[in-house]
PANUBA-612767 format. One line per 3 residues: number of its first residue (from 1); for each residue y, z, x of C-alpha. Coordinates in Angstrom, 3 decimals, decimal comma, always signed. Layout:
<rs>
NUM = Y Z X; ... .
</rs>
This chain:
<rs>
1 = +151,849 -61,065 -60,863; +153,700 -61,686 -57,618; +154,360 -65,427 -57,822 .
4 = +153,825 -68,229 -60,316; +153,653 -71,982 -60,553; +152,963 -74,958 -62,774 .
7 = +150,056 -77,394 -62,614; +150,879 -81,060 -63,130; +149,269 -83,985 -61,283 .
10 = +151,701 -86,263 -59,492; +150,318 -89,183 -61,487; +151,322 -87,453 -64,755 .
13 = +155,053 -87,507 -64,083; +157,140 -89,550 -66,500; +158,891 -92,605 -65,156 .
16 = +158,650 -96,365 -64,868; +155,777 -98,351 -63,445; +152,791 -96,686 -65,103 .
19 = +152,349 -93,699 -62,799; +154,276 -90,807 -61,277; +155,504 -91,367 -57,730 .
22 = +157,046 -89,469 -54,826; +160,533 -90,591 -55,834; +163,404 -89,346 -57,953 .
25 = +161,202 -88,206 -60,840; +159,305 -85,851 -58,526; +162,591 -84,446 -57,204 .
28 = +163,821 -83,845 -60,752; +160,567 -82,024 -61,526; +161,048 -79,827 -58,465 .
31 = +164,528 -78,970 -59,716; +162,977 -78,075 -63,073; +160,467 -75,796 -61,324 .
34 = +163,240 -74,076 -59,398; +165,311 -73,585 -62,563; +162,219 -72,159 -64,302 .
37 = +161,772 -69,567 -61,548; +158,548 -71,101 -60,271; +157,219 -70,705 -56,737 .
40 = +154,565 -73,440 -56,771; +153,837 -76,953 -57,937; +150,079 -77,487 -58,076 .
43 = +149,036 -81,124 -57,904; +145,607 -82,714 -57,695; +144,343 -84,557 -54,589 .
46 = +146,657 -87,321 -53,386; +143,722 -89,448 -52,231; +142,975 -92,855 -53,756 .
49 = +141,314 -92,653 -57,160; +137,933 -94,136 -58,017; +137,375 -96,781 -60,716 .
52 = +137,580 -94,087 -63,398; +140,847 -92,677 -62,084; +139,383 -89,548 -60,497 .
55 = +140,987 -88,437 -57,216; +137,874 -86,353 -56,485; +135,709 -89,363 -55,571 .
58 = +137,920 -91,302 -53,213; +137,173 -94,123 -50,796; +138,695 -91,911 -48,108 .
61 = +138,967 -88,169 -47,571; +142,198 -88,797 -45,661; +144,079 -91,808 -47,037 .
64 = +146,577 -91,242 -49,853; +146,927 -93,453 -52,907; +149,600 -96,066 -52,238 .
67 = +150,247 -96,190 -55,992; +152,354 -93,067 -55,408; +154,832 -95,016 -53,267 .
70 = +158,191 -95,148 -55,026; +159,749 -98,613 -55,172; +163,282 -97,373 -55,866 .
73 = +163,181 -95,623 -52,503; +162,091 -98,894 -50,887; +165,140 -100,582 -52,432 .
76 = +167,268 -97,807 -50,935; +165,673 -98,433 -47,551; +166,289 -102,181 -47,748 .
79 = +162,605 -103,133 -47,944; +162,680 -104,470 -51,507; +165,186 -106,302 -53,689 .
82 = +166,306 -104,577 -56,867; +165,575 -107,682 -58,952; +161,917 -107,715 -57,853 .
85 = +161,480 -104,039 -58,659; +163,086 -104,366 -62,085; +160,810 -107,324 -62,841 .
88 = +157,806 -105,160 -61,932; +159,001 -102,342 -64,198; +159,557 -104,766 -67,068 .
91 = +156,027 -106,113 -66,748; +154,153 -102,885 -65,989; +154,675 -100,490 -68,882 .
94 = +152,202 -97,902 -70,158; +152,295 -94,570 -72,016; +149,173 -93,434 -70,140 .
97 = +148,538 -93,545 -66,411; +148,073 -97,119 -65,223; +148,141 -98,017 -61,530 .
100 = +148,763 -101,784 -61,773; +147,213 -102,116 -58,309; +147,469 -105,886 -57,940 .
103 = +151,122 -105,956 -58,937; +151,953 -102,998 -56,683; +150,157 -104,537 -53,741 .
106 = +152,106 -107,783 -54,198; +155,397 -105,871 -54,070; +154,295 -103,850 -51,053 .
109 = +153,451 -107,060 -49,221; +157,041 -108,185 -49,794; +158,235 -104,898 -48,313 .
112 = +155,838 -105,357 -45,387; +157,437 -108,716 -44,564; +160,817 -106,998 -44,170 .
115 = +159,490 -103,999 -42,281; +160,326 -103,659 -38,604; +157,872 -101,533 -36,679 .
118 = +159,454 -98,816 -34,627; +158,463 -95,799 -32,590; +158,092 -93,617 -35,683 .
121 = +155,546 -96,035 -37,192; +153,662 -96,389 -33,907; +153,551 -92,617 -33,521 .
124 = +152,218 -92,226 -37,063; +149,394 -94,683 -36,395; +148,568 -93,195 -33,007 .
127 = +148,421 -89,595 -34,250; +146,145 -90,496 -37,174; +144,111 -93,163 -35,463 .
130 = +140,882 -91,188 -35,610; +140,657 -91,809 -39,371; +143,293 -94,454 -40,092 .
133 = +141,667 -97,234 -38,063; +138,283 -96,727 -39,741; +139,913 -96,655 -43,152 .
136 = +141,826 -99,885 -42,501; +138,644 -101,582 -41,261; +136,786 -100,345 -44,329 .
139 = +139,425 -101,745 -46,695; +139,505 -105,107 -44,911; +135,716 -105,375 -44,751 .
142 = +135,358 -104,586 -48,452; +137,774 -107,417 -49,156; +135,712 -109,730 -46,937 .
145 = +132,548 -108,778 -48,826; +134,041 -109,132 -52,300; +134,314 -105,395 -52,954 .
148 = +130,643 -104,631 -52,307; +129,528 -101,182 -51,193; +129,539 -100,807 -47,400 .
151 = +125,743 -100,562 -47,340; +125,724 -104,232 -48,409; +128,051 -105,381 -45,613 .
154 = +126,696 -107,830 -43,049; +124,368 -105,884 -40,784; +126,675 -105,970 -37,755 .
157 = +129,432 -104,342 -39,814; +127,172 -101,998 -41,738; +125,767 -100,659 -38,475 .
160 = +129,237 -100,623 -36,880; +128,495 -102,887 -33,945; +131,412 -102,197 -31,586 .
163 = +131,822 -105,775 -30,413; +131,736 -107,147 -33,962; +134,275 -104,589 -35,204 .
166 = +136,585 -105,274 -32,273; +136,509 -109,018 -32,931; +137,077 -108,460 -36,650 .
169 = +140,018 -106,155 -35,946; +141,630 -108,713 -33,628; +141,235 -111,533 -36,169 .
172 = +142,534 -109,359 -39,025; +145,228 -107,413 -37,212; +147,842 -108,108 -39,894 .
175 = +145,570 -106,872 -42,702; +144,913 -103,664 -40,796; +148,616 -103,177 -40,145 .
178 = +149,339 -103,589 -43,846; +146,965 -100,686 -44,555; +148,709 -98,633 -41,852 .
181 = +152,038 -99,586 -43,415; +151,016 -98,321 -46,862; +149,883 -94,977 -45,511 .
184 = +153,031 -94,671 -43,401; +155,339 -95,437 -46,331; +153,741 -92,867 -48,587 .
187 = +153,742 -90,166 -45,933; +157,396 -90,807 -45,121; +158,314 -90,450 -48,794 .
190 = +156,070 -87,417 -49,225; +157,618 -85,619 -46,251; +161,051 -86,202 -47,750 .
193 = +159,825 -84,752 -51,051; +158,125 -81,819 -49,320; +161,315 -80,990 -47,437 .
196 = +163,237 -81,083 -50,722; +160,676 -78,746 -52,319; +161,104 -76,282 -49,466 .
199 = +164,894 -76,407 -49,829; +164,341 -75,204 -53,418; +161,823 -72,549 -52,269 .
202 = +158,971 -74,333 -54,028; +155,605 -74,755 -52,300; +152,975 -77,403 -52,989 .
205 = +149,374 -76,483 -53,843; +146,953 -79,350 -53,234; +143,196 -79,877 -53,250 .
208 = +140,500 -80,678 -50,735; +137,555 -82,026 -52,775; +134,367 -80,674 -51,243 .
211 = +132,516 -84,002 -51,400; +133,389 -87,611 -50,667; +132,240 -90,802 -52,344 .
214 = +129,206 -92,547 -50,875; +131,117 -95,821 -50,852; +133,814 -94,445 -48,582 .
217 = +135,186 -95,001 -45,126; +133,967 -91,520 -44,218; +130,272 -92,074 -44,955 .
220 = +130,409 -95,556 -43,415; +131,984 -94,289 -40,184; +130,265 -90,873 -39,965 .
223 = +126,871 -91,382 -41,564; +125,290 -88,852 -39,209; +127,186 -86,071 -41,001 .
226 = +125,490 -86,779 -44,348; +121,910 -86,664 -45,581; +121,102 -90,363 -45,432 .
229 = +117,786 -92,129 -44,925; +116,918 -94,878 -42,441; +118,259 -97,416 -44,912 .
232 = +121,662 -95,639 -44,820; +121,301 -94,595 -48,450; +121,473 -90,955 -49,628 .
235 = +118,257 -88,978 -49,701; +119,907 -86,204 -51,707; +122,853 -86,238 -54,087 .
238 = +125,225 -83,470 -55,127; +125,304 -82,019 -58,616; +124,828 -78,814 -60,562 .
241 = +121,812 -77,468 -62,455; +121,426 -77,294 -66,236; +123,524 -74,663 -68,008 .
244 = +124,764 -73,731 -71,469; +127,139 -76,706 -71,446; +124,775 -79,403 -70,165 .
247 = +121,016 -79,133 -70,567; +120,436 -81,996 -68,114; +122,741 -80,585 -65,473 .
250 = +125,267 -82,861 -63,764; +124,660 -85,634 -61,252; +127,819 -86,314 -59,262 .
253 = +126,402 -89,062 -57,064; +128,054 -87,820 -53,859; +125,958 -87,582 -50,699 .
256 = +125,536 -84,024 -49,415; +126,408 -82,851 -45,928; +124,093 -82,491 -42,973 .
259 = +125,593 -79,122 -42,041; +123,560 -78,789 -38,844; +125,074 -82,000 -37,502 .
262 = +128,544 -80,844 -38,536; +128,038 -77,532 -36,775; +126,789 -79,238 -33,611 .
265 = +129,955 -81,354 -33,589; +132,131 -78,260 -33,798; +133,051 -79,223 -37,384 .
268 = +135,488 -81,798 -35,973; +135,446 -83,970 -39,116; +136,232 -80,986 -41,322 .
271 = +138,934 -79,846 -38,901; +140,556 -83,255 -39,326; +140,420 -82,805 -43,107 .
274 = +142,151 -79,446 -42,820; +144,726 -80,975 -40,499; +145,445 -83,746 -42,997 .
277 = +145,683 -81,294 -45,899; +147,999 -79,030 -43,913; +150,513 -81,837 -43,438 .
280 = +150,460 -82,660 -47,164; +150,305 -79,213 -48,795; +151,517 -75,659 -48,235 .
283 = +148,568 -74,081 -50,033; +145,117 -75,674 -49,867; +142,749 -75,245 -52,806 .
286 = +139,133 -75,635 -51,740; +137,319 -77,441 -54,537; +133,797 -76,230 -55,485 .
289 = +133,919 -73,394 -52,970; +130,479 -72,117 -53,891; +129,061 -75,286 -52,290 .
292 = +130,091 -74,005 -48,881; +127,822 -70,985 -49,333; +124,938 -72,906 -50,905 .
295 = +124,814 -76,209 -52,745; +122,649 -77,841 -55,368; +121,010 -81,098 -54,293 .
298 = +118,936 -83,563 -56,297; +116,586 -86,198 -54,940; +118,385 -89,551 -54,939 .
301 = +117,418 -91,813 -57,821; +116,787 -89,072 -60,372; +118,023 -89,710 -63,890 .
304 = +119,264 -86,141 -64,337; +119,816 -82,936 -62,386; +117,028 -80,858 -63,924 .
307 = +114,915 -80,850 -60,773; +117,018 -79,978 -57,772; +117,114 -77,353 -55,040 .
310 = +119,617 -74,980 -53,525; +120,338 -75,438 -49,821; +122,459 -73,346 -47,469 .
313 = +126,001 -74,463 -46,690; +128,169 -73,751 -43,687; +129,154 -70,217 -44,597 .
316 = +132,033 -68,398 -42,952; +131,968 -70,244 -39,630; +133,917 -73,287 -40,847 .
319 = +136,681 -71,170 -42,356; +137,085 -69,037 -39,257; +137,888 -72,288 -37,463 .
322 = +140,271 -73,389 -40,230; +142,223 -70,131 -40,197; +142,463 -70,182 -36,404 .
325 = +143,610 -73,806 -36,173; +145,933 -73,698 -39,190; +147,310 -70,151 -39,358 .
328 = +150,307 -71,152 -41,483; +148,167 -72,640 -44,257; +147,159 -70,565 -47,249 .
331 = +143,805 -71,141 -48,974; +142,545 -70,749 -52,539; +138,795 -70,748 -53,184 .
334 = +137,820 -72,529 -56,409; +134,868 -70,268 -57,160; +134,317 -71,229 -60,793 .
337 = +130,892 -71,819 -62,271; +127,708 -70,024 -61,229; +128,977 -67,444 -58,729 .
340 = +126,428 -65,469 -56,718; +126,783 -62,345 -54,613; +126,661 -64,612 -51,571 .
343 = +129,698 -66,549 -52,803; +131,538 -63,301 -53,509; +130,792 -62,055 -49,990 .
346 = +132,028 -65,317 -48,494; +135,306 -65,040 -50,401; +135,678 -61,435 -49,288 .
349 = +134,893 -62,327 -45,675; +137,422 -65,169 -45,589; +140,127 -63,230 -47,413 .
352 = +140,882 -66,311 -49,529; +142,327 -65,932 -53,008; +139,869 -66,839 -55,746 .
355 = +140,393 -68,158 -59,261; +140,281 -66,704 -62,763; +140,484 -68,760 -65,954 .
358 = +141,567 -66,947 -69,108; +139,765 -69,409 -71,385; +136,485 -68,296 -69,800 .
361 = +137,101 -64,604 -70,507; +138,739 -64,275 -73,906; +135,573 -64,876 -75,906 .
364 = +133,162 -63,426 -73,349; +131,811 -59,925 -72,778; +134,288 -57,150 -72,081 .
367 = +133,162 -57,023 -68,456; +133,989 -60,701 -67,814; +135,768 -61,172 -64,506 .
370 = +138,038 -63,677 -66,251; +139,619 -60,988 -68,451; +142,916 -59,694 -67,014 .
373 = +141,772 -56,058 -67,091; +139,042 -57,030 -64,591; +141,205 -59,127 -62,252 .
376 = +141,272 -58,211 -58,604; +144,648 -58,151 -56,855; +143,954 -61,252 -54,742 .
379 = +143,292 -63,867 -57,387; +145,076 -66,886 -58,860; +144,932 -66,856 -62,657 .
382 = +145,122 -69,858 -64,998; +145,107 -70,360 -68,747; +142,867 -73,333 -67,900 .
385 = +142,470 -75,876 -65,112; +142,656 -79,681 -65,119; +138,968 -79,670 -66,133 .
388 = +139,595 -77,548 -69,237; +141,046 -78,374 -72,607; +144,633 -77,391 -73,295 .
391 = +145,048 -73,790 -74,484; +145,889 -74,998 -77,988; +143,015 -77,505 -78,092 .
394 = +140,575 -74,912 -76,780; +141,615 -72,325 -79,371; +141,465 -74,792 -82,236 .
397 = +137,859 -75,635 -81,301; +136,692 -71,992 -81,582; +134,770 -70,493 -84,459 .
400 = +136,539 -68,155 -86,879; +134,993 -65,073 -85,239; +135,926 -66,142 -81,732 .
403 = +139,472 -66,912 -82,813; +139,756 -63,409 -84,230; +138,424 -61,859 -81,015 .
406 = +140,800 -63,993 -78,993; +143,830 -62,890 -81,032; +142,760 -59,259 -80,784 .
409 = +142,384 -59,309 -77,019; +145,704 -61,068 -76,537; +147,442 -58,730 -78,993 .
412 = +148,813 -61,917 -80,444; +152,043 -61,416 -82,336; +152,825 -62,937 -85,752 .
415 = +153,914 -66,572 -85,433; +153,308 -66,474 -81,653; +151,665 -69,644 -80,391 .
418 = +148,295 -69,081 -78,743; +149,370 -70,788 -75,525; +152,426 -68,532 -75,257 .
421 = +150,309 -65,434 -75,881; +147,929 -66,442 -73,085; +150,809 -67,063 -70,673 .
424 = +152,397 -63,738 -71,598; +149,191 -61,842 -70,825; +148,717 -63,588 -67,473 .
427 = +152,326 -63,006 -66,424; +151,837 -59,297 -67,091; +148,536 -59,144 -65,194 .
430 = +147,929 -57,973 -61,642; +146,872 -61,440 -60,467; +148,513 -62,338 -57,169 .
433 = +149,575 -65,749 -58,473; +149,610 -67,269 -61,946; +149,517 -71,059 -62,406 .
436 = +149,985 -72,586 -65,854; +149,361 -76,259 -66,709; +152,619 -77,734 -67,956 .
439 = +150,986 -78,879 -71,183; +150,388 -75,240 -72,136; +154,103 -74,498 -71,873 .
442 = +154,542 -77,512 -74,156; +151,782 -76,261 -76,536; +150,083 -79,670 -76,355 .
445 = +146,951 -80,607 -78,298; +143,695 -81,840 -76,737; +145,292 -85,283 -76,432 .
448 = +146,995 -83,962 -73,282; +143,730 -82,946 -71,603; +143,508 -84,318 -68,066 .
451 = +139,739 -84,454 -67,551; +136,495 -83,773 -69,379; +133,789 -83,221 -66,712 .
454 = +130,681 -85,332 -67,063; +132,354 -87,951 -69,219; +133,698 -91,297 -68,065 .
457 = +136,359 -92,924 -70,175; +139,906 -94,150 -70,312; +141,143 -90,796 -71,649 .
460 = +140,238 -89,023 -68,385; +142,835 -88,813 -65,606; +145,404 -90,634 -67,715 .
463 = +147,622 -87,891 -69,207; +151,284 -88,671 -68,675; +154,531 -87,018 -69,740 .
466 = +156,707 -89,053 -72,044; +159,780 -87,540 -70,419; +160,550 -85,048 -67,694 .
469 = +161,083 -81,467 -68,908; +164,688 -80,319 -69,035; +166,901 -77,256 -68,763 .
472 = +166,016 -75,826 -72,162; +162,313 -75,490 -71,319; +163,135 -74,252 -67,816 .
475 = +165,289 -71,488 -69,312; +162,558 -70,448 -71,753; +159,974 -70,266 -68,973 .
478 = +162,257 -68,224 -66,724; +163,006 -65,779 -69,555; +159,296 -65,492 -70,400 .
481 = +158,492 -64,801 -66,767; +161,221 -62,206 -66,294; +160,414 -60,468 -69,568 .
484 = +156,671 -60,124 -69,098; +156,125 -60,006 -65,352; +154,921 -56,588 -64,291 .
487 = +154,365 -56,307 -60,550; +151,722 -54,162 -58,889; +150,629 -52,170 -61,914 .
490 = +147,385 -51,668 -63,737; +146,916 -54,215 -66,508; +148,685 -53,069 -69,675 .
493 = +146,092 -54,591 -72,003; +142,930 -52,621 -72,715; +140,292 -54,831 -74,242 .
</rs>
């Protein structure tokens, strides 16, 4: 292992107000990471979450969730009164993630009344106008239409009649500016946090979800880039075919891309996504990377994903553009799932780091690519991702025989916790980077699981720390790292 990091969504930070923010709590967590000898903080997408809390199905591929705006920082900046913020904290308490959107919006409107636009704000809006204006219009139009999907907007708005949109924008200028204001505030706070991370030599790993929600500003404003019918509704939807975990497959509901149209446009929309990600993150993790090589599509309206088809994606061409336009950005390809030779070639051609998940290998065949002895030197290894159970919860769910195999392969020591054994093995592996979910350092049960794919419920996307980790845990992690890290050697464990 060359470098290591910890995975924890921003929303999972402990603090007041129901959700982690870009304020003091995030700075304290960065200090913890530095003290623990960590090089990275991996977060999930910062985009607005859907109704179920998922940041992978946002109403915008570009706009960040204003729930991450820290109110204490707004008090510092003179935009809010301390009494109002304390009243909000007193009212909005929760042990799990809760966004309290109405209450937050009310406070932000108070801050907006005190805000004086300056050159910095105007520059922010101007430089991001190609997506920010459409997003603000989308938000305002959804409010006008009672939250309905954009396909049910009045025809002149659904079809984006230029005259109608111009008139609407003029009549609702203040509403649009409030949307701009929210995005500006978050970005200003995030840049301050990012600068602080860099001062501690910690880099941020963040995601670009491959797909966007159908009911999004992106599909509404760039329908030609998606497979939509004459009625503006999807003809095909994204998903994955049946497997050992789901006999019906998975229907994600996202519209799939019209890659020919994207190519003919010079991939401008995707270039803007990379540009946005590059200003938010140091390392960009490309979600569902195999979908760029080929993707599974199901006819819209199907009840399950049993009958779908594989279609060709963009291939290497898009990533050649990304590397040329954003040479300072580093990329990780999330190549989990059904990986073909074509996907492997694409990863090799791009030079991107790919992912290994120890949970997938410990009970598998000896030739599993997720076993440390089979790691390549350009991978990022995890005990599990945000879509997996905690290491402890996963192990406790195994059969007796699989538990025994797991202990044998890890060379688990007497009284050693399974999560610690897994971390020890990864730290001693030849993976380029190792990223461990914080809950595995804490040896948490399944109650700390972030997401269970395919299920919708209040337990998903709601894991939250009760308190920020302190010096004692940081010291233990640093010692564990220094004791077991073996750089540039063959794996010491022979399975």
